MARVEX-73472 format. One record per residue (C-alpha): x, y, z. Coordinates in steps of 0.05 Angstrom, whole numbers, plus 32768, in hexadecimal, padded with zeros to 4 digits. Example, Ala and Ser with C-alpha at 12.3 -4.5 7.8 and 13.67 -1.06 7.14 Angstrom:
MARVEX-73472
80F67FA6809C;81117FEB808F;
This chain:
MARVEX-73472
817B7FA27FF6;818B7FEC7FF4;81AE7FE78038;81E87FC68012;81F27FFC7FDE;821380387FFF;824D80148020;827480117FDF;826880597FCB;82A680707FF1;82D0804B7FBD;82CB80897F92;829D80B97F71;829E80967F2E;828780547F4B;825380797F73;823980997F33;823B80557F11;820E80387F46;81DE80727F40;81DB80697EF4;81C7801F7EFE;818680337F1F;814780397EF5;810A80617F0C;80C5807B7EFB;808E80A67F19;807880977F60;802D809C7F52;8004808D7F14;7FC680B57F27;7F9E80D87F5E;7F8A80AE7F99;7F7680E67FC8;7FA080C58000;7FCD80F38028;800B80E58051;7FFE80D7809A;8007811080CB;8048810F80F3;804780F3813A;805C811D8177;80A581138164;8099812B811D;80A180E580FE;807480C380CC;806D807A80B7;809180638078;806C803A8044;808F80198008;806C7FEF7FD3;80967FB37FBE;80867F977F79;809C7F5A7F51;808D7F5E7F07;80817F237ED8;80A47F457E9D;80BC7F177E65;80D97F507E3D;81217F377E40;81417EF57E2D;81547EE97E76;810D7EF47E8F;80F17EC67E5A;81227E907E6E;810F7E977EB7;80C57EA27EB0;80B07E7C7E72;80707E937E50;80917EA97E0F;804C7EBC7DF5;804C7EF97E24;808D7F167E09;807F7F5E7DF6;80447F647E26;80447F987E5C;805A7F767E9D;802A7F6A7ED7;80397F717F21;80357F297F38;80527F397F7D;80387F747FA4;804A7F837FEC;80437FC28016;807B7FCC8048;80687FF88083;809C801280B4;807F803380F2;8089807D8100;80B5806C813C;80DC80388112;80D180038147;80A67FD3811F;80977FC180D7;805D7FA080B3;80577F84806D;80157F738049;800D7F4D8007;7FD37F4D7FD7;7FCE7F0E7FAC;7FD87F1E7F62;7F947F067F4A;7F6B7F2F7F7B;7F337F547F58;7F317F9E7F68;7F207FE17F49;7F5D80017F26;7F5A804D7F25;7F69807B7EEA;7FB3807D7EDD;7FE380A07EAD;8020807E7E8F;805B80AB7EA1;808380977E63;804D809F7E2E;801A80CD7E4F;7FE3809B7E3D;7FA8809E7E6E;7F87805D7E83;7F3F80647E9B;7F2A80487EDE;7F1180017EDC;7EEB7FD27F0B;7EF47F887F17;7F3A7F7D7EFC;7F747F557F1B;7FA17F847F43;7FDF7F6B7F1E;7FC57F8D7EDF;7FCE7FD17F00;80187FCF7EEA;80017FCC7EA1;7FD7800A7EAA;800C803E7EB7;8046801A7ED8;805880117F21;803A80567F31;7FF5803C7F1E;7FFD7FFF7F4C;801080307F84;7FD2805A7F77;7FA7801B7F76;7FC280087FBB;7FB7804D7FD7;7F6E804E7FBF;7F6280097FDD;7F8580138020;7F82805D8030;7FCC80588040;7FFC808B8021;803680677FFF;8079808C7FFD;809F80627FCA;809E80247F9E;80D67FF27F8E;80D07FBD7F57;80F77F7F7F40;80ED7F517F04;80FE7F077F00;81477F137EEF;814D7F467F27;81337F157F5A;81647EDF7F43;819E7F107F45;818E7F287F8B;81837EE17FA4;81C77ECD7F89;81E87F0B7FA8;81CB7EFC7FED;81E67EB57FEA;81A97E8B7FF9;816B7E8C8025;814E7E52804E;81077E3B803E;80DF7DFF8056;80AA7DCF803A;80867D9A8063;808C7D67802A;80B57D647FEB;809A7D937FB5;809D7D947F69;80747DCC7F4A;806D7DB17F03;80387DAF7ECC;80017D7C7ED6;7FCC7D5F7EA8;7F997D917EC0;7FC47DCD7ED2;7FFB7DE67EA3;80367E107EB9;80587E0D7EFC;80967E2F7F18;80C37DF17F15;80D27DF47F5F;80EE7DB17F76;81027DA87FBF;81067D6E7FF1;80E07D708032;80FC7D9C8069;81297DD98065;81507DEB8026;817A7E268013;81637E477FD2;81847E7C7FA8;81857E957F61;81527E747F33;813A7E467F6A;812A7E827F96;81007E9E7F5D;80DC7E5C7F56;80CA7E5E7FA0;80AF7EA47F9B;80867E937F5C;80697E517F73;801D7E517F77;80007E0D7F65;802A7DE47F95;80197E137FCE;7FCF7E0F7FBE;7FBC7E577FAB;7FD37E9F7FA6;7FC67EAB7FF0;7FF77E748003;80297E8C7FCF;802A7ECF7FF4;80377EA98034;80727E858014;808D7EC77FFC;80897EE28043;80AF7EA5805D;80E67EB3802A;80EB7EFD803B;80EC7EEF8086;81247EBC807C;81497EEE8050;81447F248086;815F7EF480BB;81987EE0808C;81AB7F28807E;81A87F3B80C7;81DB7F0780DB;820B7F1280A1;82457F4180AD;82427F5F8067;826A7F9D8076;82AA7F768083;82AA7F56803E;82B97F8E800C;82B67F617FCE;82737F447FDF;82587F897FF3;826C7FA67FAF;824A7F6B7F8C;820B7F767FB4;820B7FC17FA5;82157FB57F5B;81DF7F807F59;81AC7FA87F80;81B27FE87F58;81AA7FC17F17;81707F977F30;81447FCD7F4E;81137FFC7F2D;80FC80337F5D;80CF806F7F60;80F080B07F4A;80F880D07F8E;812780987FA7;815080907F67;819580987F87;81C580707FB2;81BF809E7FEF;8173809F7FED;816F80537FE7;81A1804E8020;8178807D804C;813A8056803C;81598014804F;8173802F8090;812B803B80A6;81217FF080AA;81667FDD80C2;81587FEE810B;81167FC8810F;81217F878137;81117F468114;80DA7F358146;80B77F778137;80AF7F6780EC;806D7F4580D9;80547F318094;800B7F248082;7FDD7F1C8046;7F9D7F418038;7F647F108047;7F417EFA8007;7F097ECD7FEF;7EF87EAD7FAC;7ED67EDD7F7B;7E8F7EC97F6D;7E997ED37F21;7EDA7EAB7F1C;7EF37E7B7F51;7F3A7E847F38;7F387ECD7F4C;7F357EEC7F91;7F127F277FB2;7F227F4A7FF4;7EFC7F358032;7EE67F7D803D;7EDF7F808089;7F207F598096;7F477F808061;7F2F7FC2807E;7F467FAD80C3;7F8C7F9F80A7;7F8F7FE28083;7F78800780C1;7FB47FEB80E7;7FE2800980B2;7FBD804B80AE;7FC0805480F9;8008803A80FE;7FF68001812C;80287FC78130;80157F838113;803B7F60814B;80307F618196;807A7F5D81A8;807F7FA881B6;80427FA481E3;802B7FE781C9;7FE17FF281BF;7FC8802C8197;7F7F80408199;7F63807E817A;7F4A80AA81B2;7EFF80A881B8;7EF980F381B1;7F1F813281A1;7F14815081E5;7F5C816181F2;7F6481AC81F0;7F8F81C581B7;7FCD81ED81CA;7FBC82238197;7F88825B8198;7F40824D81AE;7F1182358178;7EE282678158;7E9882698167;7E79822B8147;7E4282548127;7E76827B80FF;7E9B824080E2;7E8D822C809A;7E9281E18093;7E8B81B58056;7E73816E8064;7E87813A802F;7E6B80F38027;7EA880C58025;7E8680848038;7E8B80657FF3;7EC9803B7FFE;7EC37FF17FE9;7E777FFA7FE3;7E43802C7FCE;7E43806D7FF6;7E0F8075802D;7DDA80A3800F;7DD080E38036;7E0980D78066;7E27811D805D;7DE3813C806C;7DDC811180AB;7E20812880C6;7E12817080B3;7DD2816C80DC;7DFB81528117;7E28818F8111;7DEB81BD810E;7DD381A0814F;7E1881AE816E;7E1381F8815A;7E3A81F58118;7E02821780F3;7E2A822580B3;7E3A81DB80A5;7E2681C9805E;7E28818A8035;7E5581827FF8;7E3A81637FB8;7E7F81467FA6;7E8B81027FC7;7ED280EF7FDC;7ED980A57FEE;7F05809F802C;7F148067805D;7F178092809C;7EEF80CF80AF;7F19810E80B1;7F11815880C2;7F3D81828095;7F5281CB809C;7F7981F8806D;7FC381F3807D;7FCA823F8075;7F98824980AE;7FCD822F80DD;7FBF82278128;7F7B82498123;7F65821980ED;7F7C81DE8117;7F5781F68155;7F1781FF812C;7F1E81BA810D;7F2A819B8152;7EEA81BA816B;7EC4819B8131;7EE48157813F;7ED2815C8188;7E89816C8178;7E85812D814D;7EAC8100817D;7EE580F7814D;7F2C80EA8165;7F6081228161;7F8580F7812E;7F4D810480FD;7F60814E80F8;7F8D815B80BC;7FAD8199809E;7FA3819A8053;7FC281CD8023;7F8A81BE7FF1;7F5181C98022;7F2982088016;7F108209805E;7EF681DA8093;7EE081988074;7EC4815A8094;7ECA811C8068;7E9D80E58085;7EC480A68076;7EB1805D806D;7EC0805280B7;7E82807C80CA;7E498067809E;7E13806E80D4;7E04808A8118;7E0780CF8138;7E4780C38161;7E8880AA8144;7EA2806A8161;7EEC805F8153;7EFB80198139;7F277FF28167;7F707FEA8151;7FA17FC5817E;7FE77FAC8172;7FE67F658157;7F9B7F66814C;7F9D7F488106;7F5E7F2E80E3;7F517EE580D3;7F6E7ED08090;7FAA7EFF8094;7FDB7EC48099;800C7EEF80C1;80537ED780CD;80877EF880FA;80CD7EFE80DD;80EB7EDE811B;80C37E9E8111;80F37E6B80F5;80C37E3080F9;80977E4180BD;80907E0A8088;80637E08804B;802D7DD4803F;802D7DB57FF9;7FEE7DA67FD0;7FEA7D5B7FC6;7FF27D5B7F7A;80367D7C7F80;80547D537FB8;80977D347FA5;80B87CF67FC3;80FE7D107FB6;810D7CD97F84;80E57CDC7F43;
């Protein structure tokens, strides 16, 4: 929505300042995830990751009217919609991944930026509760810990904000295979109130919110995420074909609505910064935008809750971490190189026997760490002539194995790190400069729990795991199935 904001700023400084004052913000992160921003590519560009949140706040009369549940007035809101938007470093493709709201995950320690209250880390809680444990920054930290993906910003809307934006856009087409009425039943209370005939309908305002909130009629949270993706894809197609810049009155209305509706992380709390952010997505073609959902399964302790399908989820996160497109339309294929054999352009590496190396066990991601793994890798280095390699007693869970060097060591540090990576068979992309590193450090990640030679996991464009329910934004033929109890004949 931010692409619509800046066009009206030329009307005058006072109006520009007015728009800026509309925007609310809070801290980007709620705690320490240990995840670092991806290294730039050869052109100096990095991927852009933005966490999109929809809160279920009832702490206003308007939100109560739209969302019901008066008994939750005064409660801290939860993040019932969570989507990570990834824009590739070359800005040629974009991916979006949802996590269903009732997915059970560990939530890390977080600090509320407004009160300073510190929430301890907790296991086995629905991810939507992360918003209650320190605000949007805590949800961002939770995602970083889960995915290993650095997230640059967050943007959040509540019920009223969704309705306002849907009205400002002017309607979005959605489709159901049969008529639908998401209403309370004898066995299941609640329901969004969505009521649509079979086929394609244009929804806006409150009806758009009902579509985005519908769960029971679509069967489960996984399918609700799919319906949300259909809505967003249709919205993108609608915005792409509208000539908004020629309608000054509508443009001003959109700018006013967007700045009032959005809450954002502190570092993008201004009209120019939101505009710059939006322009990163503007050039991505519709057929290079793909939306997916993290594969989940029923939780053994509660069938109404979900847990990640670890192997499939990790495959999805790897695509994001390695900036590999979700679609095959660009025909690009990125594979990590099997070794770091390419000679660095800097100075020659030092004698292996003289290099002090700390080896850290980082295999404890999503499961217990592999006992003794740091010692095993240190022994491999000893056999390669790195006699001074020692194990660290401080574990650091990490998705991908990395070799870090102190940033102040410059080209020499990089050359030394590359020689370590080559000895272990790691790709050159595993070598990272780190201002916090005290020297050469190998963190053995969850991707290398066993074996003496690293084997890079395969990552190819469009290679999405089963259960991801991916939809390309150019696909206009998507239509939602309706659970039998909520089918509507269009008459009663």
